C-alpha positions, 0 to 999 in steps of 0.5 A: 499500500502506498503512503498516500493511499493510506493518508487517504484511507486514514482520513475517512474514519475516526478509528485511526486517529485514536492514537491520542496526544495523551498516550503519546505523552506517556512516554516512558512506556508503561508495561506491556499489559494484555490487550483488552477484551472486546467491548462490543462483542468477540474479536472479528480478527485474530492475528498470530505475531511472531517476534525474534526477542526474548521477553526479558528485553522489554523496549524490543518485544515489548514494543511488538506487545504494546503495538497490538495492545494499541490495535486492540484499543482502536478496534475495541477488541475486535482485532486480536493480535497474539504476541509470541516471544522468540521460539515460542511459536517459530524460531527467531531466525525463522519468522521470515519464512514462517510469514511468507508460509502463512504459519503466522500472519505477522513478524516483528524482527531486523531483516538484516538477519535474512540478507541471504535471501535477498540483499537489498533487505540491508536498507531496511534495517540500516546499512553500515556507516549509513543513515542515522534514525532520523535520516532513515525515517525522512528516507522511508517515509519521504524519500522513496524508501518504503516503496522500494523496499516493500517491492523488494518484500512483495516478491515474497508475498509480504508487505513491510511496516517500519516499526521501531529504531534502536538508534546507533548501536554499540560495538560489542563486547570482547574479551581482549582489546582491539588495538590494531585491524590485525586484532580482528583476524580470526576473531570469532564474533556474534555479529549478524547481517551486513556487518558480519559480511563487511567484517569477513573481509578483514578476517573476523569469523562472524557467528549469527546467533539470536539473542537469547543464546549469545550468552552461553555461546561467549560464556563457553568460549563458542565466540570470543565477542559479541554485539547486540544493540546498546547499554540498556539491552547488553546488562540485561542480557548479562555480557559485562560479566564474561566480556569487559572491554565494550567497544563503540561506536556500532559503526554497522549499524548507525540505525538499526530499523525494526519492521514488521512483515505481513503475509500480503494475503492476510493483509489484503483480507483485513478490513480497511478500518483495521489496515489503518489501525495497524499502520497507525500503531507501527508508526507510534512504535517507530517514535516510541522504541527509539525514545525508550532507548535514548531514556534508558541507555545513558543510566544503563552505561553508568552501571556497567562502567561503575560495574568494572566494564572498560568502555573503548573507542575503535581505533581510527585505523580499525574504523578506516578499515571497516569503512574501505571495506563496507565500500567494496562490499556495497560494490560488490553486492550492487554488481550481482543483485539488481534489487541491491543496485536499484535501492543502493543507487536511490539510497546513496543520493539520500545519504549524500545529501542528508550528510551535507544538511546534518553536517551544516546544522545538526552536527555543528550545534550537537559537537559544540554543545557537547563540548561546552558541556564537558568543559563545564563539568569539569569545572571545580 
C-alpha cells in the first residue's frame, strides 16, 4: 500500500486517529499489559505475530506487545493480535519463512537477519556507515525508501511496516582489546547481517546467533566477542559478566530499524479500518522505541562502567579499514543483485544530501554543545 493511499484512507474514519496525544505523552512507555477484551462482541480478526526477541527485552519484544495492545484498544477488541516471543511458536531466525508460508500472519524482526535471501533487505534495517535513525525515517517516509523496500518484500508475498528503531548501536563486548586491524583476524564474533559480511574481509569469523543464545556462546568460548544493541539491552543479557571491553561505535548499524512483516494475503483480507489502525500503531512504536532506548541507555552505561566495564573507542585505523571494506562490499553486492543496485543508487543519493544537511546544522550544534557541556563538567 502506498503511503499516500494510507493517508487518504486514514482520513475517512476517526478510528485511525485514535492514537491520542495523551497516549504519546505517556512516554516512557508503560509496562506491556494484556490487550483489552472486546467491548462490543468477540474479536472478528485474530492474528499471530512472532518476534525475534526474548521477553526479557522489554524495549524490543515489549514494543510489539504495545503495538498489539494499541490495535486492540482502537478496534475495541475486534482486532486481536497475539504476540509470541522468540522460540515460543517460531524460532527467532525463522520468522521470515513463517510469515511467507502463512504459519503466522506477521513477525517483528530485524530484516538484515535475512539478507541471505535478498541483500537489499539490508537497507531496511540499516546499512554500515549509513543513515542515522532520523535520516532513516526521512528516507523511508519521504525519500522513497518504503516503496522501494515494499517492492523487494512483495516478491516473498509480504508487506513491510517500519515499527521501531534502536538508534546507533555499541560496537560489542570483547575478551581482549582491539588495538589494530590485525586483532580482528580470526576473531569469532557474534554479529549478523551486513556487518558480518563486511568483517569477513578483515579476517573476522562472523556468527549469527539469536539474542537468547549469545550469553551461553560467549561463556562457553564458542565465540570471542559479541554485539547486540546497546547498554540497556546488553546489561539485561549480562555480557559484562564475561567480557570486560565494551567498544563503540557500532558502525555497522548507525540506525537499526525494526520492521513488521505481514503476509500479503492476510493484509488484503483485513478490513480497511483495521489496516489503518495497524499502520498507525506501527508508526507510534517507530516513535516510542528510540525514545525508550535514548531514555534508558545513559543510566545503563553508567552502571556498566561502575561495575568495571572498560569503555573503548575503536582505533581510527580499525574504523578506516571497516569503512573501506564497507564500500567494497556495497559495490560487490550492487554488481550481483539487481534489487540491491536499484535501492543502493537511490539510497546513496539521499544519504549524500542528508550528510550535507546534518553537517551544516545538526552536527555543528551537537559538537559545540557536547564540548561546552564537558568543559563545564570539568570545572571545580
